[in-house]
Backbone bond lengths (Angstrom), bond angles and torsions (degrees), N, CA, C in turn:
res aa  C-N    CA-C-N  psi(-1)  N-CA   C-N-CA  omega(-1)  CA-C   N-CA-C  phi
1 M - - - 1.456 - - 1.527 107.77 -
2 L 1.271 117.65 127.27 1.478 126.13 -179.52 1.526 108.34 -96.04
3 L 1.359 113.53 120.18 1.480 115.53 177.31 1.551 108.16 -99.67
4 T 1.289 115.63 136.35 1.434 121.99 177.02 1.532 108.76 -95.28
5 V 1.289 116.97 122.62 1.427 122.51 -179.04 1.558 107.73 -118.72
6 Y 1.297 118.19 123.03 1.447 122.65 178.60 1.532 108.58 -112.25
7 T 1.285 116.08 151.52 1.464 122.69 171.94 1.529 106.56 -93.73
8 I 1.314 117.38 125.65 1.428 120.67 -179.68 1.509 109.20 -109.61
9 N 1.305 117.47 126.13 1.467 120.68 178.85 1.491 108.16 -102.53
10 V 1.336 117.15 137.81 1.446 121.65 178.44 1.507 105.12 -116.51
11 Y 1.338 117.71 120.19 1.431 122.75 -177.53 1.554 109.53 -114.11
12 C 1.321 115.85 114.09 1.447 121.49 173.06 1.538 108.50 -153.76
13 I 1.304 116.91 139.05 1.439 120.50 179.12 1.510 110.42 -117.03
14 Y 1.260 118.60 9.80 1.439 124.36 -176.75 1.539 110.61 -132.42
15 A 1.303 113.71 168.53 1.455 119.83 174.45 1.512 107.21 -99.50
16 K 1.318 117.85 134.75 1.441 120.00 177.45 1.551 109.72 -121.55
17 K 1.271 114.66 154.58 1.484 121.46 -175.77 1.543 109.02 -87.78
18 I 1.303 115.78 120.80 1.467 121.13 177.97 1.507 108.22 -131.44
19 E 1.341 115.17 125.69 1.492 120.95 179.60 1.531 112.61 48.38
20 A 1.285 115.08 48.30 1.461 123.24 176.19 1.527 114.27 60.22
21 L 1.332 115.82 15.48 1.479 119.37 176.74 1.536 108.13 -116.18
22 Q 1.326 117.66 140.07 1.430 120.41 176.35 1.518 105.75 -82.91
23 M 1.313 116.11 126.43 1.449 121.74 -174.96 1.510 109.94 -124.66
24 A 1.317 117.34 121.13 1.469 121.73 174.57 1.505 107.15 -81.84
25 V 1.347 114.45 131.40 1.463 118.95 -177.65 1.526 106.44 -122.67
26 T 1.363 113.91 135.20 1.448 119.99 177.34 1.502 109.66 -128.26
27 M 1.316 114.30 166.81 1.448 118.36 178.99 1.533 109.38 -80.05
28 T 1.345 115.47 133.49 1.431 119.17 177.22 1.523 109.81 -151.63
29 S 1.275 116.93 158.09 1.466 122.31 177.25 1.489 108.70 -120.83
30 I 1.328 117.64 131.53 1.451 122.71 175.10 1.504 108.91 -135.45
31 R 1.320 115.58 153.29 1.457 120.75 174.51 1.500 107.98 -98.67
32 L 1.331 117.23 129.11 1.454 122.83 -177.29 1.507 110.61 -122.92
33 D 1.307 117.61 142.58 1.428 122.00 167.19 1.543 102.35 -75.42
34 T 1.365 114.79 111.35 1.468 117.60 -173.95 1.491 115.10 -64.02
35 H 1.306 115.54 -31.54 1.520 119.93 178.88 1.500 108.59 -66.26
36 L 1.329 118.18 -45.06 1.426 123.26 178.33 1.529 111.76 -64.30
37 A 1.294 115.05 -44.21 1.505 120.32 178.52 1.518 111.44 -60.53
38 D 1.352 114.92 -43.07 1.474 118.43 178.99 1.516 111.75 -67.82
39 E 1.317 117.24 -35.33 1.447 120.31 174.94 1.527 112.44 -63.81
40 A 1.325 114.80 -41.63 1.473 122.82 176.94 1.516 110.54 -59.35
41 V 1.327 117.20 -43.97 1.481 122.65 177.40 1.523 107.50 -54.39
42 K 1.319 118.26 -50.16 1.501 122.17 -176.98 1.504 111.49 -64.40
43 V 1.377 116.24 -50.70 1.425 121.79 -177.27 1.516 113.26 -61.74
44 L 1.322 117.00 -39.87 1.447 120.32 -179.47 1.508 113.68 -83.41
45 G 1.293 117.65 -12.79 1.438 123.31 178.82 1.524 113.39 69.73
46 V 1.333 116.21 37.52 1.483 120.75 -178.85 1.518 109.04 -108.03
47 K 1.290 118.23 176.09 1.456 121.97 -172.62 1.547 113.11 -97.36
48 S 1.291 118.50 -20.12 1.464 120.37 -174.38 1.513 112.66 -144.18
49 R 1.316 116.31 163.38 1.479 122.07 177.19 1.525 107.72 -66.13
50 T 1.299 118.73 -36.67 1.481 120.80 179.88 1.482 109.07 -61.83
51 E 1.309 117.26 -47.57 1.476 122.14 179.20 1.539 111.28 -61.10
52 A 1.316 116.17 -39.50 1.464 121.01 178.79 1.527 109.55 -62.75
53 V 1.340 118.04 -41.95 1.461 120.76 178.41 1.503 110.42 -64.37
54 H 1.324 119.06 -41.88 1.437 122.88 177.69 1.527 112.29 -61.19
55 V 1.303 117.08 -46.65 1.472 122.76 177.98 1.503 110.72 -60.96
56 A 1.323 116.97 -46.62 1.459 122.63 -179.93 1.532 110.39 -61.01
57 L 1.319 118.66 -43.64 1.436 121.68 179.28 1.559 111.02 -64.82
58 R 1.290 116.76 -42.30 1.514 120.00 177.83 1.542 108.14 -61.60
59 E 1.334 116.33 -44.10 1.461 119.28 -177.90 1.541 113.60 -63.49
60 I 1.314 117.18 -42.77 1.449 121.03 -178.69 1.575 110.50 -69.80
61 V 1.284 116.90 -36.08 1.508 120.39 176.50 1.487 109.15 -66.61
62 A 1.358 118.58 -44.14 1.458 121.55 179.72 1.560 109.89 -64.71
63 L 1.300 117.82 -40.09 1.471 121.38 179.23 1.526 110.00 -63.81
64 K 1.285 119.40 -45.92 1.464 123.46 178.74 1.504 111.25 -61.87
65 R 1.314 117.05 -42.15 1.503 121.08 178.51 1.500 109.31 -64.25
66 F 1.361 116.65 -41.64 1.464 120.02 -178.88 1.521 111.02 -65.32
67 K 1.341 117.61 -43.63 1.447 121.75 178.15 1.525 112.32 -61.92
68 K 1.314 116.07 -39.62 1.460 121.81 177.85 1.537 110.68 -64.93
69 L 1.332 114.94 -43.39 1.485 120.96 175.75 1.521 111.36 -59.89
70 M 1.322 117.28 -45.78 1.457 122.16 -177.59 1.533 109.74 -66.74
71 K 1.335 117.51 -41.31 1.452 120.54 178.15 1.519 112.06 -63.21
72 R 1.355 114.96 -43.52 1.452 119.25 -179.34 1.522 112.28 -64.75
73 N 1.334 117.44 -32.32 1.475 123.06 -176.20 1.545 112.63 -105.80
74 A 1.322 116.23 19.52 1.484 119.19 -176.96 1.515 110.89 -57.42
75 G 1.322 117.33 127.43 1.437 122.67 177.75 1.524 114.81 78.98
76 K 1.323 117.54 -5.04 1.495 121.13 -177.87 1.496 112.04 -97.72
77 L 1.330 117.72 -14.72 1.450 119.54 -172.70 1.532 109.72 -106.36
78 S 1.296 116.24 148.26 1.462 120.28 173.87 1.531 108.95 -130.21
79 F 1.324 115.16 144.60 1.448 120.26 -176.56 1.528 107.51 -121.07
80 A 1.331 114.65 141.64 1.425 120.43 178.91 1.532 108.28 -138.70
81 G 1.277 115.55 151.03 1.462 121.32 177.98 1.546 110.89 -73.86
82 H 1.286 116.39 167.62 1.484 120.40 -178.64 1.496 109.30 -64.80
83 G 1.348 117.18 130.56 1.429 122.33 179.39 1.518 116.14 82.07
84 E 1.324 117.56 5.44 1.480 119.20 178.64 1.481 112.79 -91.49
């Protein structure tokens, strides 16, 4: 199986507003498995590979922060349903 890998360059010299968050954008080059990147675009429901990378990065950072929070508070938290 032959994998096609492209280098994608992102060119921006300004910060643009995305989803009510101020995001600093810089030029960078990364090598992506294009088939995986295209699948991520479909699965995440976004319009571009760049947006898929941004969503994936936000998700992994949020997941790591959540795991760290849960580990730090292990056994200290209790959860109850509404009205209990």
